[in-house]
C-alpha positions, 0 to 999 in steps of 0.5 A: 456533509464529510465524503466517505473515505475510502480504501484504496489498493496497491497490488504487490508481489512479495520478492523473496518467496514469490507470494502476491499481497494487497497494501491497503491505505487510505488516500485523505488528499483532498483540495490543497492536501491533494499537492502532499507529496508520496511517502515511503513505508515499509510492508512486510510480507504476510508470508514470509515476513520480508520488509520491501519499501512501498510509496503511499501519499503522504499520511497514509502509512498510519491506515497502512493493511497488507492482507495476501492477495486471492488469486490476483495477479500482482505486479513488482510495485515500487521499491525493493 
């Protein structure tokens, strides 16, 4: 039976408007695929639309979802 997919989440803060948001994605790297590199994707702030770079596992950009955080503290994340 295949494993259930688990959505992973990274917290970010928009450098433009300061809104906290979550970048979620599926990381399908298992077994030999776990050695696949990371890639850079663009994520737009859901509050102001400012785009920033985020680091994701290769292929995860197809499952990218960006949503405003609800009261959680966000770090600055990677990229800019």
